[in-house]
FISETOR-644509 format. One record per residue (C-alpha): z, y, x. Coordinates in steps of 0.02 Angstrom, whole numbers, padded with zeros to 5 digits, always signed. Each point is the difference from the previous one (the first is absolute). Layout:
<pts>
ZYX
...
</pts>
This chain:
<pts>
-04405+00893-00076
+00078+00103-00150
-00030-00010-00170
+00047+00062-00172
+00153-00097-00020
+00053+00017+00190
+00018+00200-00040
+00076-00033-00173
+00132-00084+00082
+00017+00134+00137
-00003+00144-00117
+00155-00077-00108
+00086-00024+00139
-00008+00185+00066
+00023+00054-00167
+00159-00083-00040
+00046-00005+00211
+00048-00157-00030
-00071-00200-00022
+00120-00027-00151
-00060+00155-00078
-00204-00042+00011
+00030-00192-00039
+00090+00090-00192
-00132+00101-00012
-00153-00134+00032
+00120-00151-00087
-00017-00097+00145
+00125-00088+00105
+00077+00091+00161
-00047-00120+00136
-00190+00034-00070
+00010+00187+00025
+00071-00033+00176
-00140-00130+00069
-00124+00126-00077
+00064+00138+00125
+00007-00102+00148
-00154-00085-00001
-00069+00195-00045
+00099+00081+00163
-00068-00183+00105
-00180+00036-00044
+00014+00163+00038
+00090-00006+00133
+00126+00141-00048
+00168+00022-00071
-00014+00086-00159
+00182+00013-00084
+00175+00022+00129
+00130-00103-00079
+00155+00102-00018
+00175+00002-00095
-00085+00130-00102
-00137-00124-00046
-00218+00010+00043
-00030+00133+00099
-00191+00016+00015
-00052+00030+00203
-00134+00151+00050
-00112-00142-00018
+00047-00054-00183
+00004+00182-00047
-00181+00013+00047
-00033-00165-00078
+00082+00044-00161
-00092+00137-00004
-00168-00084+00009
+00074-00130-00122
+00039+00100-00123
-00173+00092+00003
-00084-00154-00027
+00117-00046-00129
-00045+00143-00098
-00182-00031+00008
+00021-00159-00047
+00087+00053-00155
-00137+00126-00028
-00112-00124+00025
+00086-00126-00156
-00015+00138-00110
-00163+00041+00023
-00085-00161-00026
+00145-00033-00119
-00089+00177-00085
-00168-00085+00039
+00030-00151-00092
+00033+00114-00163
-00143+00113+00032
+00084+00172+00061
+00047+00073+00160
+00165+00077-00001
+00036+00110+00169
+00155+00089+00064
-00020+00183+00055
+00092+00116+00125
+00024+00175-00033
+00119+00156+00019
+00137-00002-00155
-00078+00148-00082
-00155-00060-00001
+00016-00161-00056
+00108+00061-00159
-00134+00137-00018
-00157-00091+00016
+00012-00174+00032
+00123-00046-00123
-00082+00072-00146
-00178-00079+00062
+00104-00165-00018
+00031+00036-00180
-00174-00008-00037
-00029-00179+00050
-00056+00029+00207
+00047-00157+00084
+00146+00045+00104
+00158-00080-00022
+00115+00078+00104
+00026+00157+00114
+00095+00017+00158
+00050+00208+00035
+00019+00061+00192
-00017+00152+00080
-00191+00047+00019
+00040-00022+00192
+00049-00186-00032
-00137-00052-00153
-00141-00069+00091
+00128-00115+00112
+00029-00099-00156
-00161-00049-00004
+00044-00125+00143
+00154-00060-00117
-00061-00027-00163
-00079+00140-00091
-00194-00029-00043
-00049+00216-00015
+00097+00145+00068
-00011+00142-00101
+00057+00148+00076
-00023+00203+00052
-00013-00035+00217
-00183-00043+00038
-00033-00180+00023
-00018-00082+00181
-00192-00004+00055
+00030-00202-00011
+00021-00015-00182
-00122+00002-00117
+00056+00166-00132
-00065+00115-00136
+00051+00182-00032
+00087-00013-00184
+00038+00162-00037
+00060+00202+00060
+00163+00022-00102
+00031+00195-00008
+00178+00064+00054
+00084+00092-00116
+00129+00105+00006
+00123+00024-00164
+00138+00112-00070
+00098+00050-00134
-00041+00153-00116
-00103+00120+00090
-00040-00041+00170
+00060+00105+00129
-00161+00015+00093
-00167+00064-00040
-00092-00110-00120
-00180+00032-00020
-00122-00102-00108
+00129-00150+00016
-00014+00030+00191
+00154+00013+00136
-00009+00041+00179
+00107-00080+00106
+00033+00150+00102
+00075+00057-00161
+00089-00150-00050
+00088-00006+00136
+00099+00152+00018
+00124-00091-00139
+00109-00172-00011
-00116-00141-00028
+00030-00179-00008
-00122-00101+00080
-00011-00198+00036
+00033-00034+00171
+00027-00147+00113
-00176-00016+00070
-00059+00043-00184
-00185+00028-00014
+00036+00161-00082
+00112+00066+00131
-00123-00063+00117
-00172+00114-00065
+00131+00153-00048
+00076+00025+00174
-00166-00035+00079
-00093+00140-00107
+00173+00113+00041
-00002-00035+00191
-00200+00058-00008
+00075+00180-00081
+00173-00017+00091
+00052+00029-00163
+00226-00025+00011
+00039-00159-00121
+00201+00016+00038
+00027+00009-00167
-00091-00176-00042
+00140-00122-00046
-00052-00206+00018
+00004-00095-00147
-00010-00196-00017
-00160+00010-00129
-00082+00103-00119
+00093-00010-00124
+00173+00048+00059
-00079+00151+00082
-00062+00040-00183
+00174-00036-00081
+00076+00109+00151
-00116+00139-00051
+00033-00014-00197
+00204+00039+00045
-00053+00139+00079
+00001-00047+00198
-00150+00088+00041
-00192-00055-00056
-00075-00169+00026
-00135-00045+00117
-00088-00213-00079
-00149-00053-00050
+00065-00057-00157
-00046+00093-00145
+00160+00124-00069
+00150-00094-00074
+00164+00057-00063
-00049+00167-00085
-00098+00066+00167
-00163+00107-00001
-00111-00045+00130
-00144+00071+00089
-00130-00069+00156
+00086+00038+00178
-00151+00064+00104
-00019+00092+00186
-00112+00127+00010
-00058-00036-00132
-00049-00174+00048
+00104-00144-00118
+00114-00116+00099
-00024-00169-00066
+00061-00169+00042
-00114-00134+00034
+00012-00172-00059
-00086-00152+00082
-00007-00195-00026
-00039-00112+00127
+00029-00201+00042
-00055-00105+00155
-00196-00026+00016
+00052-00203+00027
+00095-00017-00166
-00034-00156-00112
-00030+00113-00118
-00075+00163+00080
-00166+00004-00130
+00126+00005-00133
+00126+00127+00072
-00156+00112+00017
-00038-00020-00183
+00183+00033-00040
+00008+00174+00101
-00154+00070-00077
+00058-00065-00164
+00189+00104+00044
-00130+00139+00084
-00086+00009-00181
+00159-00008-00104
+00082+00149+00100
-00154+00114-00046
+00011-00045-00187
+00171+00020-00033
+00038+00150+00099
-00048+00122-00150
+00162-00080-00066
+00096-00013+00155
-00036+00221+00020
+00005+00054-00128
-00056+00197+00061
-00191-00017-00003
-00008+00115+00160
+00076-00159+00097
-00162-00127-00056
-00112+00077+00140
+00126-00036+00165
+00005-00204-00041
-00137-00069+00095
-00053-00183+00009
-00149+00006+00129
</pts>
């Protein structure tokens, strides 16, 4: 029967690919590590390592155990952190989210004193998977899986930024996608919600986006626009002296929905639900400061 000590020795050998490296890491003797691994292999009836000239290499069974053991180790560490926080009278959570969402929303929320200790950045497609490997809450621009508890936080409008006068028509602070698409534009790519929603809207009306160039994030897209390489499409407010307008498609504003999600059986599920409500309320309170033009405000919603 495996125990926590077995897994600790096993992971140490897997990390270092050697008994001697594991012994040094754990401050024990090499024979103690060898005996522990041999006993674990006997109890499981499986060979976990291949002894090669280059070191201890996990077998297929060893790789499988490594994944499971690392997950258990992460959860034990998280439980230890949580119990320590409880002893001090506070919860501290880890949030997984896309980089832009973390920089633009979660980090400023932490600065207000929110009980979040760390941010795990990931692409939107990978964010919810991090709930299995250490994250307590996910804040994401993709709709959460049905099995998770979730809350819609905000609909963040998509903006078009441009230096000087816009090369396309702007009326009442609104710019039509079909007009904007006639000019070079920089847009967050690589699976971003901005790219996904803009391309979906363009596809409905056969709007050609061949002049769109992907950028790693919205700030870089704005920097490219400020450098004279077209316009920028992003959710961040205008920077680098750029002007901005709300991007619309056939008069309807384009936006990115942001969700919070957590596991229903999480040890602190009620607290995470309350944290999601606080985050949604904070986003609502701070949106006038985040988006200075008043015609943007009506496109936010936490309902």
